Backbone as CSV, one residue per row, in Angstrom:
resi,resn,N_x,N_y,N_z,CA_x,CA_y,CA_z,C_x,C_y,C_z
1,MET,-66.294,-31.460,35.479,-66.424,-30.452,34.183,-66.349,-31.606,33.129
2,SER,-65.580,-32.595,33.254,-65.251,-33.400,32.068,-66.695,-34.236,31.950
3,MET,-67.468,-34.362,32.999,-68.772,-34.877,32.395,-69.571,-34.294,31.468
4,PHE,-69.232,-32.926,31.290,-70.001,-32.128,30.290,-69.362,-32.167,29.076
5,ARG,-68.103,-32.710,29.229,-67.358,-32.281,27.611,-67.761,-33.362,26.741
6,ALA,-68.109,-32.919,25.330,-68.537,-33.788,24.578,-67.805,-34.809,24.019
7,LYS,-67.799,-36.284,23.852,-67.006,-37.287,23.722,-66.679,-36.876,22.114
8,LYS,-67.650,-36.860,21.415,-67.417,-36.954,19.790,-67.720,-35.531,19.241
9,LEU,-67.246,-34.856,18.626,-67.605,-33.421,17.814,-68.500,-33.736,16.890
10,ASP,-69.459,-33.399,16.838,-70.286,-33.637,15.658,-70.960,-32.304,14.929
11,ILE,-70.061,-31.147,14.850,-69.994,-29.988,14.644,-70.092,-29.605,13.482
12,GLY,-69.259,-30.131,12.652,-69.212,-30.250,11.127,-68.575,-28.638,10.741
13,CYS,-67.858,-27.763,11.533,-67.160,-26.798,11.034,-65.683,-26.789,11.665
14,TYR,-65.099,-25.162,11.444,-63.813,-24.963,12.329,-64.471,-25.039,13.621
15,TYR,-63.396,-25.494,14.660,-63.553,-25.239,15.908,-62.701,-25.073,16.447
16,ASN,-62.822,-24.325,17.607,-61.649,-24.057,18.923,-62.054,-24.109,20.153
17,ALA,-61.476,-23.780,21.077,-61.844,-24.068,22.226,-63.235,-23.515,22.704
18,PHE,-63.539,-22.221,22.429,-64.838,-21.430,22.726,-66.192,-22.313,21.996
19,ILE,-65.840,-22.838,20.760,-66.664,-23.658,20.183,-67.278,-25.031,20.860
20,ILE,-66.066,-25.649,21.114,-66.090,-27.061,21.927,-66.662,-26.567,23.071
21,ARG,-66.647,-25.747,24.113,-67.138,-25.295,24.930,-68.719,-25.225,24.990
22,ASP,-69.210,-24.410,24.046,-70.555,-24.011,23.482,-71.139,-24.970,23.250
23,HIS,-70.668,-26.001,22.415,-71.181,-27.361,21.933,-71.632,-28.262,22.825
24,SER,-70.604,-28.192,23.812,-71.040,-29.051,25.219,-71.821,-28.576,26.126
25,LYS,-72.005,-27.339,25.968,-73.061,-26.773,26.865,-74.680,-26.975,26.393
26,ARG,-74.588,-26.724,24.947,-75.602,-27.074,24.213,-76.114,-28.711,24.525
27,LYS,-75.124,-29.621,24.483,-75.847,-30.883,24.877,-76.287,-30.945,26.166
28,ALA,-75.652,-30.255,27.138,-75.852,-30.537,28.535,-77.018,-29.865,28.696
29,VAL,-77.687,-28.685,28.000,-78.834,-27.995,28.256,-80.026,-28.913,27.850
30,ALA,-79.813,-29.551,26.956,-80.651,-30.515,26.240,-80.917,-31.532,26.814
31,ALA,-79.995,-31.980,27.317,-80.245,-33.451,28.523,-81.109,-33.114,29.565
32,ALA,-80.599,-31.911,30.346,-81.058,-31.797,31.647,-82.706,-30.901,31.410
33,GLU,-82.862,-30.525,30.192,-84.184,-29.526,30.256,-85.399,-30.375,30.711
34,PRO,-85.788,-31.824,30.511,-86.802,-32.237,31.378,-87.026,-32.166,32.925
35,GLU,-85.373,-32.336,33.364,-85.797,-32.407,34.934,-85.924,-30.994,35.271
36,ARG,-85.053,-30.132,34.333,-85.421,-28.519,34.965,-86.709,-28.219,34.906
37,GLN,-87.562,-28.442,33.825,-88.779,-28.136,33.710,-89.494,-29.077,34.465
38,ALA,-89.323,-30.115,35.234,-90.146,-30.823,36.120,-89.986,-30.004,37.498
39,LEU,-88.953,-29.648,37.735,-88.327,-28.824,39.118,-89.323,-27.537,39.018
40,ARG,-89.297,-26.814,37.869,-89.668,-25.544,37.707,-91.169,-25.464,38.177
41,TYR,-91.836,-26.780,37.382,-93.385,-27.201,37.671,-93.631,-27.228,39.191
42,ILE,-92.753,-27.969,40.048,-93.175,-28.162,41.233,-92.946,-26.948,42.042
43,ILE,-91.867,-26.076,41.521,-91.780,-24.888,42.465,-93.017,-23.918,42.155
44,ARG,-93.675,-23.756,41.005,-94.304,-23.039,40.679,-96.124,-23.403,41.224
45,ASN,-95.881,-24.560,41.702,-97.224,-25.200,41.741,-97.780,-24.824,43.315
46,GLU,-98.421,-24.036,43.701,-98.918,-23.482,44.931,-99.730,-24.654,45.935
47,THR,-100.347,-25.294,45.259,-100.973,-26.426,45.943,-100.103,-27.522,46.755
48,LEU,-98.900,-27.473,46.381,-98.053,-28.528,47.181,-97.742,-28.069,48.308
49,PRO,-96.992,-28.787,49.341,-96.562,-28.054,50.516,-95.438,-27.385,50.360
50,ALA,-94.962,-26.466,51.345,-93.911,-25.365,51.202,-92.635,-26.283,51.051
51,ARG,-92.745,-27.156,52.194,-91.411,-27.868,51.993,-90.908,-28.433,50.788
52,THR,-91.817,-29.222,50.069,-91.578,-30.070,48.755,-91.243,-29.026,47.744
53,ARG,-91.803,-27.705,47.705,-91.491,-26.546,46.689,-89.825,-26.072,47.080
54,ALA,-89.591,-25.873,48.365,-88.407,-25.588,48.790,-87.353,-26.732,48.551
55,ILE,-87.657,-28.045,48.363,-86.495,-28.876,48.203,-86.321,-28.649,46.677
56,ALA,-87.222,-28.906,45.707,-87.168,-28.461,44.382,-86.459,-27.302,44.393
57,GLN,-86.594,-26.301,44.921,-85.795,-24.798,44.630,-84.639,-25.197,44.652
58,LEU,-83.925,-25.926,45.832,-82.658,-26.091,46.206,-82.203,-27.092,45.363
59,GLN,-82.684,-28.311,44.595,-82.229,-29.003,43.606,-82.000,-28.201,42.560
60,LEU,-82.924,-27.471,41.956,-82.595,-26.575,41.072,-81.421,-25.633,40.892
61,THR,-81.168,-25.123,42.026,-80.043,-24.183,42.542,-78.989,-25.037,42.364
62,GLN,-79.038,-26.364,42.534,-77.546,-26.867,42.950,-77.270,-27.353,41.898
63,MET,-78.306,-27.527,40.519,-77.789,-28.144,39.198,-76.741,-27.473,38.744
64,HIS,-75.774,-27.971,37.649,-74.808,-27.367,36.992,-74.994,-26.400,36.561
65,ALA,-74.119,-25.337,36.284,-74.424,-24.097,35.683,-74.704,-24.284,34.121
66,TYR,-73.872,-25.293,33.597,-73.721,-25.845,32.279,-75.354,-26.328,31.605
67,THR,-76.066,-26.440,32.685,-77.589,-27.246,32.420,-78.755,-25.824,32.242
68,ARG,-78.089,-24.585,32.556,-78.823,-23.556,32.374,-78.860,-22.934,30.592
69,PRO,-80.009,-22.485,30.420,-80.214,-22.202,28.736,-79.502,-20.909,28.839
70,THR,-79.384,-20.006,29.810,-78.728,-18.817,29.845,-77.347,-19.027,29.515
71,GLN,-76.638,-19.924,29.625,-75.340,-20.101,29.415,-74.810,-20.178,27.830
72,ILE,-75.923,-20.665,27.292,-75.629,-20.796,25.771,-75.481,-19.418,25.320
73,ARG,-74.238,-19.354,24.255,-73.923,-17.887,23.693,-74.156,-18.203,22.010
74,ASN,-74.586,-17.554,21.281,-74.368,-17.851,19.529,-73.263,-17.381,19.272
75,ARG,-72.623,-18.412,18.516,-71.264,-18.026,18.138,-71.300,-18.311,16.631
76,CYS,-70.035,-17.580,16.046,-69.819,-18.062,14.618,-69.360,-19.290,14.369
77,THR,-69.849,-19.898,13.226,-69.558,-21.365,13.101,-68.125,-21.452,12.182
78,MET,-67.916,-20.477,11.791,-66.579,-20.327,11.070,-65.308,-19.752,12.028
79,GLY,-65.613,-18.633,12.814,-64.599,-18.457,13.577,-64.670,-18.431,14.960
80,GLY,-65.667,-18.680,15.404,-66.044,-18.796,16.777,-66.022,-17.738,17.288
81,LYS,-66.356,-16.263,16.785,-66.440,-15.366,17.404,-67.952,-15.197,18.157
82,GLY,-68.291,-14.427,19.441,-68.979,-14.374,20.316,-69.735,-13.134,19.879
83,ARG,-69.488,-12.426,19.059,-69.886,-10.893,18.979,-70.260,-10.696,17.551
84,GLY,-71.373,-9.828,17.300,-71.361,-9.500,16.075,-72.239,-10.613,14.866
85,VAL,-73.056,-11.682,15.627,-73.086,-12.798,14.952,-74.921,-12.817,14.579
86,LEU,-74.847,-13.049,13.010,-76.328,-12.973,12.668,-76.735,-14.212,12.843
87,ARG,-77.939,-14.108,13.641,-78.583,-15.635,13.816,-79.075,-16.361,12.825
88,ASP,-79.718,-15.823,11.720,-79.852,-16.696,10.617,-79.076,-17.164,9.505
89,PHE,-77.923,-16.934,9.527,-76.525,-17.296,9.161,-75.627,-18.209,10.166
90,LYS,-75.709,-18.002,11.309,-74.863,-18.480,12.393,-73.001,-18.183,12.036
91,MET,-73.130,-16.772,11.484,-71.933,-16.230,11.017,-71.589,-15.238,11.820
92,SER,-70.662,-14.580,11.910,-70.018,-13.054,12.329,-70.259,-12.483,11.224
93,ARG,-70.221,-10.894,11.364,-70.347,-10.010,10.348,-69.466,-9.957,9.409
94,PHE,-68.142,-10.228,9.554,-67.198,-10.148,9.017,-67.170,-11.426,7.790
95,MET,-67.156,-12.594,8.693,-67.507,-13.941,7.648,-68.615,-13.842,6.717
96,PHE,-69.794,-13.242,7.275,-70.831,-13.347,6.367,-70.763,-12.277,5.192
97,ARG,-69.827,-11.154,5.402,-69.433,-10.504,4.391,-68.617,-11.142,3.248
98,MET,-67.400,-11.593,3.789,-66.388,-12.455,3.097,-67.290,-13.393,2.015
99,ASN,-68.302,-14.361,2.748,-68.712,-15.440,2.240,-69.993,-15.000,1.158
100,ALA,-70.480,-13.443,1.678,-71.737,-13.255,0.458,-70.939,-12.598,-0.698
101,LEU,-69.818,-11.884,-0.337,-69.119,-11.394,-1.516,-68.462,-12.204,-2.591
102,SER,-68.184,-13.514,-2.128,-67.454,-14.626,-2.777,-68.719,-15.107,-3.523
103,GLY,-69.674,-15.166,-3.017,-71.020,-15.920,-3.678,-71.170,-17.332,-2.865
104,ASN,-70.746,-17.338,-1.908,-71.140,-18.815,-1.127,-72.246,-18.922,-0.510
105,ILE,-72.971,-17.785,-0.176,-74.306,-17.993,0.530,-75.410,-17.864,-0.560
106,PRO,-76.240,-18.585,-0.846,-77.065,-18.787,-2.053,-78.384,-17.797,-1.597
107,GLY,-78.741,-16.716,-2.620,-79.742,-15.934,-2.359,-79.282,-14.461,-2.013
108,VAL,-77.698,-14.295,-1.539,-77.326,-13.066,-0.761,-76.314,-12.526,-2.013
109,LYS,-76.677,-11.262,-2.263,-75.765,-10.589,-3.058,-75.637,-9.208,-2.662
110,LYS,-74.650,-8.153,-2.876,-74.326,-7.068,-2.522,-75.493,-6.110,-3.045
111,ALA,-76.026,-5.230,-2.337,-76.928,-4.496,-2.818,-76.568,-3.182,-3.535
112,SER,-77.228,-2.551,-4.609,-76.801,-1.943,-5.212,-78.148,-1.089,-6.028
113,TRP,-78.107,0.342,-5.693,-79.354,1.061,-5.914,-78.688,2.423,-6.455
């Protein structure tokens, strides 16, 4: 597990254990993506022998869980919450509301009609 831990945090925001783990997962996914794509290509190529495809399938399933893109979860960059995160701003609903009301987000203001 320590091999996936980020040596240096280049996040640039408030962070807690959840954010550190998510950051490490993102780096691991980015590093292992070419290998995963190659294995998936081999598995789907029906012109190759079945044994070769089976070996590639086994290698893909034995890769660490942190290398799977489904492990990544959108988290709030300010508080680390994993639920209610607005994708465009990478903030939770509450932090977005607080920042919008204080005028910290350019182009966003409270609606009134």
